C-alpha positions as CSV (number, residue, x, y, z in Angstrom):
1,M,-67.6,121.3,44.1
2,S,-65.4,120.0,46.8
3,R,-62.1,121.1,48.4
4,A,-59.1,120.0,47.2
5,E,-58.5,115.8,48.5
6,L,-57.1,114.3,51.1
7,P,-54.5,111.0,50.6
8,S,-55.9,108.1,50.0
9,R,-59.7,107.5,48.4
10,R,-60.8,110.3,50.5
11,T,-62.5,113.1,48.3
12,L,-65.3,114.5,49.6
13,L,-68.1,113.0,52.3
14,A,-71.2,112.8,54.1
15,A,-73.6,114.1,56.7
16,A,-75.1,115.2,59.7
17,V,-77.6,117.4,61.7
18,V,-81.0,119.4,62.8
19,A,-84.2,118.0,63.6
20,A,-86.4,118.2,60.6
21,V,-89.6,118.3,59.9
22,A,-90.8,116.2,56.5
23,G,-94.2,115.7,54.5
24,S,-95.1,112.7,53.8
25,A,-96.8,113.5,49.6
26,G,-94.8,110.7,47.5
27,P,-92.1,111.3,45.2
28,A,-92.9,112.0,41.5
29,S,-91.1,110.3,38.4
30,A,-91.2,110.6,34.8
31,G,-90.7,108.1,31.9
32,T,-91.5,104.7,31.9
33,P,-89.0,102.0,33.7
34,T,-87.9,99.0,31.3
35,T,-85.8,96.1,33.1
36,A,-82.9,96.5,34.5
37,T,-80.2,94.6,33.9
38,P,-78.8,92.5,37.0
39,A,-76.6,94.6,39.5
40,G,-73.3,93.6,40.4
41,G,-69.9,94.4,40.8
42,A,-69.1,94.2,36.9
43,P,-71.8,94.4,34.2
44,G,-73.9,91.1,34.2
45,G,-72.5,90.2,37.8
46,G,-74.1,89.3,40.9
47,S,-73.6,89.7,44.7
48,A,-71.1,87.5,44.8
49,A,-68.5,89.7,42.5
50,R,-69.6,92.4,44.8
51,P,-65.9,94.1,46.9
52,V,-68.2,95.2,49.5
53,D,-69.6,93.9,52.2
54,N,-72.5,96.1,54.5
55,R,-73.5,95.1,58.1
56,A,-76.0,97.9,59.9
57,W,-77.2,97.1,63.3
58,T,-81.5,98.8,63.5
59,S,-83.7,96.1,65.1
60,Y,-85.4,96.0,68.1
61,T,-83.1,92.3,68.3
62,D,-79.5,94.1,66.7
63,W,-80.4,96.2,69.6
64,R,-81.2,93.9,72.8
65,G,-77.6,92.5,71.2
66,G,-74.0,93.4,71.5
67,T,-72.2,94.6,75.1
68,A,-74.3,97.3,77.0
69,D,-73.8,99.8,79.8
70,G,-76.4,102.1,80.3
71,T,-78.1,101.6,77.4
72,R,-81.1,99.9,76.4
73,A,-83.2,98.7,73.7
74,V,-86.9,100.4,73.0
75,A,-89.1,98.8,70.7
76,G,-91.5,100.6,68.4
77,A,-92.4,101.4,64.6
78,R,-88.3,102.0,64.2
79,P,-86.4,100.7,67.5
80,G,-83.3,102.6,68.8
81,L,-81.2,102.4,70.9
82,V,-80.8,105.1,74.7
83,I,-79.6,106.3,77.2
84,A,-81.6,103.7,80.4
85,R,-78.9,105.1,83.5
86,P,-75.3,106.9,82.7
87,S,-72.5,104.3,83.3
88,G,-70.1,107.1,84.5
89,T,-69.4,111.0,84.2
90,T,-66.4,112.6,82.1
91,D,-65.0,116.2,80.9
92,Y,-65.1,117.3,77.3
93,T,-62.8,120.1,76.1
94,D,-64.3,120.8,72.6
95,P,-61.1,121.5,70.5
96,H,-63.1,124.1,68.2
97,T,-64.5,126.0,71.3
98,G,-61.8,125.3,73.8
99,T,-64.7,124.3,76.3
100,T,-64.6,122.3,79.0
101,A,-68.0,120.6,80.0
102,A,-69.2,117.8,82.2
103,W,-70.8,114.8,80.2
104,E,-72.4,111.4,81.8
105,Y,-72.6,108.6,79.2
106,A,-73.2,105.2,78.8
107,T,-72.4,102.9,75.7
108,W,-72.9,100.2,73.4
109,T,-70.7,98.2,71.4
110,S,-72.1,95.3,68.8
111,P,-70.8,92.4,68.4
112,V,-68.0,91.4,66.1
113,H,-68.9,91.4,62.6
114,R,-66.9,89.4,60.2
115,L,-66.5,90.9,57.0
116,K,-67.2,89.6,54.2
117,V,-64.9,91.0,52.0
118,P,-61.5,91.6,53.9
119,A,-61.0,95.5,54.0
120,S,-59.1,97.6,52.9
121,E,-61.2,99.9,54.1
122,V,-64.2,101.0,56.4
123,I,-66.7,104.3,56.3
124,A,-69.0,104.0,59.2
125,S,-72.6,105.4,58.8
126,W,-75.0,106.3,61.9
127,N,-79.1,107.9,62.0
128,A,-80.1,109.7,65.2
129,H,-81.8,112.0,67.0
130,T,-79.7,114.5,69.3
131,P,-82.3,117.0,71.2
132,E,-80.4,119.5,72.8
133,G,-78.0,118.9,75.6
134,T,-77.0,115.5,73.8
135,W,-74.6,114.1,71.3
136,L,-73.2,111.0,70.3
137,Q,-69.4,109.4,69.1
138,I,-68.7,105.9,67.3
139,E,-65.5,104.2,67.4
140,L,-64.4,101.2,65.1
141,K,-62.6,98.6,66.7
142,G,-61.1,96.3,64.1
143,T,-58.9,92.8,63.5
144,Y,-56.7,92.7,61.2
145,S,-55.5,89.4,58.1
146,D,-53.1,88.6,60.8
147,G,-55.1,87.9,63.8
148,T,-53.9,91.6,65.6
149,D,-56.6,94.3,67.0
150,T,-56.3,98.0,65.6
151,P,-57.2,100.6,68.0
152,W,-60.6,102.2,69.3
153,Y,-61.1,104.4,66.4
154,V,-62.9,107.4,66.3
155,M,-64.9,107.6,63.5
156,G,-67.0,111.0,64.1
157,R,-68.0,113.5,67.1
158,W,-71.6,113.6,66.3
159,A,-74.6,116.3,67.0
160,A,-78.2,117.1,65.0
161,G,-77.3,121.4,66.5
162,D,-74.1,122.8,66.7
163,Q,-75.0,124.5,70.8
164,D,-73.4,121.8,72.7
165,I,-69.9,120.3,70.7
166,R,-69.0,120.9,67.2
167,R,-69.6,118.4,65.1
168,T,-66.2,116.8,64.2
169,S,-64.0,113.8,63.0
170,V,-60.6,113.6,64.7
171,D,-57.3,113.8,62.8
172,D,-54.0,111.7,63.8
173,Q,-55.4,108.4,64.4
174,S,-52.9,105.4,63.5
175,D,-51.4,102.8,64.8
176,G,-48.5,102.5,62.1
177,R,-50.3,99.9,59.6
178,S,-53.7,102.0,59.4
179,S,-55.8,105.6,59.5
180,I,-58.4,107.2,59.7
181,W,-58.6,109.7,56.8
182,T,-61.8,112.5,58.3
183,D,-64.0,109.7,57.5
184,T,-62.8,106.6,56.5
185,F,-60.5,103.8,58.0
186,S,-57.7,102.5,55.1
187,V,-54.9,100.5,55.2
188,D,-52.1,102.4,54.9
189,D,-50.2,99.9,52.2
190,A,-52.8,98.3,50.8
191,A,-50.5,96.3,48.6
192,S,-49.2,94.7,51.1
193,G,-52.0,92.4,51.3
194,L,-53.2,93.5,54.7
195,R,-56.7,93.5,55.4
196,L,-59.4,94.4,57.9
197,A,-60.9,91.2,58.4
198,S,-63.7,92.0,61.3
199,Y,-65.0,95.2,63.6
200,R,-66.8,95.9,66.7
201,L,-68.5,99.5,66.8
202,R,-68.7,101.0,69.9
203,L,-71.4,104.0,70.5
204,T,-71.0,106.3,72.8
205,L,-74.7,108.1,74.3
206,H,-73.8,111.9,76.1
207,R,-75.9,114.1,77.9
208,R,-76.1,117.1,80.5
209,P,-75.5,115.8,84.1
210,G,-78.6,115.2,86.0
211,T,-81.2,115.6,82.8
212,R,-83.6,112.6,81.7
213,L,-82.1,113.4,78.5
214,T,-81.3,111.1,75.8
215,P,-79.9,110.3,72.2
216,T,-81.7,108.1,69.9
217,V,-79.8,106.1,67.7
218,W,-82.0,104.4,65.0
219,R,-79.2,103.2,62.9
220,A,-75.4,102.0,63.3
221,G,-73.4,100.3,60.7
222,A,-70.3,100.2,58.0
223,M,-69.9,99.5,54.7
224,G,-66.8,98.4,54.8
225,S,-64.7,97.6,51.2
226,D,-61.6,96.3,48.8
227,V,-62.3,98.3,45.6
228,P,-58.9,97.2,43.2
229,D,-57.1,99.9,42.4
230,R,-58.0,100.8,38.2
231,F,-57.5,103.6,36.4
232,T,-61.1,102.2,33.6
233,V,-64.0,100.4,34.2
234,P,-65.8,97.6,32.2
235,A,-68.4,99.3,30.3
236,S,-72.6,98.1,31.0
237,E,-75.1,98.0,29.1
238,P,-78.0,100.4,29.7
239,G,-81.2,98.8,30.8
240,L,-83.5,101.4,32.2
241,A,-84.8,104.9,30.8
242,R,-86.8,106.7,33.7
243,E,-86.0,110.0,35.7
244,L,-87.7,110.9,39.0
245,I,-88.2,114.8,39.4
246,V,-86.1,115.6,42.1
247,P,-85.7,119.6,42.8
248,R,-83.2,121.3,41.3
249,Y,-80.9,123.4,43.6
250,S,-77.5,125.1,42.7
251,Q,-74.8,125.8,45.0
252,E,-73.2,128.4,43.2
253,I,-75.9,131.2,44.1
254,H,-74.6,130.5,48.0
255,K,-71.2,131.9,46.8
256,G,-70.0,134.1,49.4
257,Q,-73.1,133.0,51.7
258,Y,-71.5,132.4,55.3
259,P,-67.8,131.9,54.6
260,E,-67.2,130.0,58.2
261,Y,-68.9,127.4,55.9
262,D,-66.0,126.2,53.7
263,N,-65.9,129.6,51.9
264,G,-69.3,129.3,51.0
265,G,-71.8,128.2,48.2
266,E,-69.3,127.3,46.0
267,A,-68.1,124.6,48.9
268,W,-71.5,123.1,49.2
269,C,-72.1,120.3,46.4
270,S,-72.4,117.5,48.9
271,P,-75.6,119.0,51.2
272,T,-76.4,121.1,47.9
273,S,-77.2,117.6,46.7
274,S,-78.5,115.8,50.4
275,Q,-81.1,118.8,50.1
276,M,-82.2,117.9,47.2
277,I,-82.5,113.7,48.0
278,I,-84.3,115.1,51.4
279,E,-87.4,116.9,49.7
280,Y,-88.4,114.4,46.4
281,W,-88.5,112.6,49.8
282,G,-91.1,114.7,51.3
283,G,-88.8,116.9,54.2
284,R,-88.9,120.5,54.5
285,L,-87.7,122.6,57.3
286,T,-89.7,124.7,58.8
287,E,-89.0,128.8,59.2
288,K,-88.2,128.6,62.8
289,Q,-85.3,126.4,61.5
290,L,-84.4,128.7,59.1
291,A,-85.2,131.6,60.9
292,W,-81.1,132.7,61.5
293,V,-80.4,132.2,57.4
294,D,-80.4,135.9,55.8
295,P,-84.0,136.7,54.5
296,S,-82.3,138.1,51.3
297,Y,-80.5,134.8,50.6
298,T,-82.6,132.4,47.8
299,D,-83.2,128.8,48.2
300,P,-82.0,129.3,52.5
301,Q,-82.0,125.6,53.3
302,I,-79.1,125.2,51.3
303,C,-77.3,127.7,53.7
304,H,-79.2,125.2,56.6
305,A,-77.5,122.3,55.4
306,A,-74.2,123.1,55.0
307,R,-74.0,124.6,58.4
308,Y,-75.4,121.7,59.6
309,T,-73.4,119.4,57.6
310,F,-70.6,120.9,58.1
311,D,-67.2,119.3,60.1
312,H,-65.2,121.9,62.3
313,Q,-62.6,119.6,61.8
314,Y,-61.8,118.8,58.4
315,E,-63.2,122.7,58.1
316,G,-66.2,121.4,55.0
317,C,-69.9,120.0,54.7
318,G,-68.5,116.9,52.1
319,N,-67.9,114.4,55.8
320,W,-70.1,111.7,53.8
321,P,-71.4,110.4,57.0
322,F,-71.8,113.1,58.4
323,N,-74.3,114.2,55.5
324,A,-76.1,110.8,55.6
325,A,-76.7,111.4,59.6
326,Y,-77.8,114.6,58.8
327,A,-81.0,113.4,56.1
328,A,-82.2,111.0,58.6
329,T,-82.6,114.0,61.6
330,F,-86.0,114.4,59.0
331,R,-88.9,112.4,59.8
332,G,-88.6,108.4,58.0
333,L,-85.7,108.7,56.6
334,Q,-82.5,106.7,56.7
335,G,-79.1,107.8,54.9
336,V,-76.3,105.4,54.5
337,V,-72.7,105.7,52.2
338,T,-71.3,103.0,50.5
339,R,-70.3,102.0,47.3
340,L,-71.7,100.6,44.0
341,G,-70.2,98.5,41.0
342,S,-71.8,99.9,38.0
343,L,-74.4,102.1,36.7
344,T,-75.7,98.9,36.7
345,D,-76.9,99.0,39.9
346,L,-77.7,103.2,40.0
347,E,-80.4,101.5,37.6
348,T,-82.2,99.5,40.0
349,L,-82.0,102.0,42.2
350,I,-83.7,104.5,40.4
351,A,-86.2,101.8,38.6
352,A,-87.6,101.5,42.1
353,G,-87.4,105.7,42.8
354,I,-84.1,105.5,44.7
355,P,-82.0,108.8,43.5
356,A,-78.5,108.4,44.2
357,I,-75.6,110.8,45.6
358,T,-72.6,110.5,43.4
359,S,-69.1,111.1,44.9
360,Q,-66.4,111.8,41.6
361,S,-63.5,113.7,40.6
362,F,-62.7,114.5,36.4
363,L,-60.8,116.8,34.3
364,A,-62.6,119.2,32.1
365,E,-62.3,117.0,29.0
366,E,-63.3,114.1,31.1
367,L,-66.8,114.7,31.1
368,T,-68.2,116.1,27.9
369,G,-70.9,119.1,28.8
370,A,-69.7,119.2,32.8
371,G,-67.8,123.2,31.9
372,Y,-65.2,122.2,34.8
373,G,-62.8,119.7,36.7
374,T,-62.5,119.0,40.3
375,S,-60.7,117.0,42.4
376,G,-64.4,116.4,44.6
377,H,-67.7,116.8,43.4
378,L,-70.9,115.5,44.6
379,M,-74.0,115.5,41.8
380,T,-77.0,113.5,42.1
381,V,-78.3,110.5,39.5
382,I,-82.1,110.7,38.8
383,G,-82.3,108.9,35.9
384,F,-81.3,107.7,32.6
385,T,-82.1,108.3,29.2
386,A,-83.6,106.0,26.4
387,D,-80.1,105.9,25.5
388,G,-78.4,105.3,28.8
389,D,-77.3,108.3,29.2
390,V,-76.6,109.3,32.7
391,I,-79.7,112.6,34.0
392,A,-77.7,114.4,36.9
393,N,-78.7,117.0,39.3
394,D,-75.6,118.5,38.8
395,P,-75.3,121.7,41.5
396,A,-72.1,123.3,40.2
397,S,-74.3,125.4,38.1
398,D,-75.4,128.9,37.5
399,D,-78.8,128.2,38.7
400,N,-81.6,125.8,39.5
401,E,-82.4,126.0,36.0
402,A,-79.4,125.2,34.7
403,V,-78.5,122.2,37.5
404,R,-80.8,119.4,35.5
405,R,-77.9,117.8,33.1
406,V,-77.3,115.3,30.6
407,Y,-73.7,113.0,30.8
408,R,-72.8,110.1,28.1
409,R,-73.0,107.4,30.2
410,R,-69.2,105.9,29.6
411,E,-67.5,108.9,30.2
412,W,-69.2,109.9,34.1
413,E,-69.5,105.8,35.4
414,N,-66.0,105.5,35.0
415,I,-64.8,108.9,36.3
416,W,-67.6,107.9,39.4
417,L,-65.6,104.5,39.7
418,R,-62.3,104.3,39.1
419,T,-59.7,104.5,42.3
420,K,-57.3,106.0,40.4
421,R,-57.0,108.8,37.8
422,Y,-54.5,111.8,35.8
423,N,-55.4,115.3,38.0
424,A,-54.4,118.6,35.6
425,S,-50.8,118.3,36.3
426,G,-50.4,114.7,34.9
427,K,-49.7,113.4,38.3
428,V,-51.5,110.0,39.3
429,A,-54.3,111.1,42.2
430,S,-57.3,108.8,43.7
431,G,-60.2,108.3,42.7
432,T,-63.8,107.4,44.5
433,G,-64.5,103.8,43.7
434,G,-67.6,103.6,43.3
435,V,-68.9,106.3,46.6
436,C,-72.4,107.1,46.8
437,Y,-74.7,107.9,49.7
438,L,-78.3,107.3,49.6
439,Y,-82.0,108.3,51.8
440,F,-84.6,106.1,51.2
441,P,-88.0,105.0,53.7
442,D,-86.9,104.1,57.3
443,R,-90.2,102.3,55.9
444,P,-89.2,101.1,52.3
445,T,-91.5,99.8,50.0
446,P,-91.2,95.7,49.5
447,R,-90.0,97.1,45.7
448,Q,-87.7,99.5,47.4
449,R,-86.4,97.0,49.6
450,K,-85.9,94.9,47.3
451,A,-83.5,97.2,45.0
452,L,-81.6,97.7,48.2
453,A,-80.6,94.2,48.8
454,A,-79.9,93.9,45.6
455,V,-77.0,96.3,45.6
456,G,-76.3,94.9,49.5
457,V,-77.9,97.3,51.8
458,R,-80.6,96.4,54.4
């Protein structure tokens, strides 16, 4: 489970880090897929009803667009953006170590993206390789629906490792009309009707002066959304019976381990879920990468995932984009943060062999069989029963064997998709509104590509 949720709809988040090696064995599944009903914002709805807009820059053509100052696009099987020549040098004082160091930098600014859905919230995602001696910053600048502009907001300062800087979100960013809540841009008063109509992203790539090192960014983008406030959501009709064979890992067996990372395993639902999906796709850590973990600890890769998704400002492992970025450090994987509209969307993904990590909050009595309540928790959805109930790998389990759970469809769908709920004190609190992160191959099969497109991800 997560730390208590912060203001806005921010509960847990997602992803960062360390270079990794991936196997290429194909993931397994069990069961026979049936025809899923169309994906959309409501049962039977199409993409036109989806209150979400995804835009990502990933291709050589994408990287050659925008405005480059010292960066260049590189072609190949996985096109990216690198430092060609530094455009300047800057000093950065790490707020978490107090260390000041000089860094060469180069920038790339995306073209303006006009949101198909004027957004009350925006979450950025990026996939990159940052060798030792490099790091990156991603920023967002938007235009409101009334024609005025936001400042440049820092959405993250990130490195795969933690030897150069401490990866971090940046607090206390606001213009009085919108604010950054850890990893989420949010309009302060959505009821006013103000929305973000368009945005640009700016990447700043850093390296040690005098070297030829460079980060490589493969994917950068953002998900804008305007999910209406709601305590309940429409029920979707079951359309799939299939279960994917995904590794099972418990966060609870790591209680007390490495308390410097959000007090240890009891709070590690996000990295534990991430590691399950990474290994489903064949991602493996080497003995060298795991050498720092106490050899007496079971499943040392979970400790590793916690360390390398940790947000030193948020003081937790639940930063959503940091988790997605961590997954993408494994060879052949991409990671994005998005919102889905119903369990039909998840069925579409499961039918194509793509599991999902979802964020939800609930009282113990709202989810039969969970045995706990939470203000924010990540689980991995791996399939559906013949009755349409959700099969989830729930890391809040006593041991690995107990991780596989079956939750009632209607209960699960509502606690995941609602934006408002009542907490244990009877006060109105926020829900995540269908947030999930998706990890999938950098070269999806045609079927996988079609499923991702059906839920708005390309």
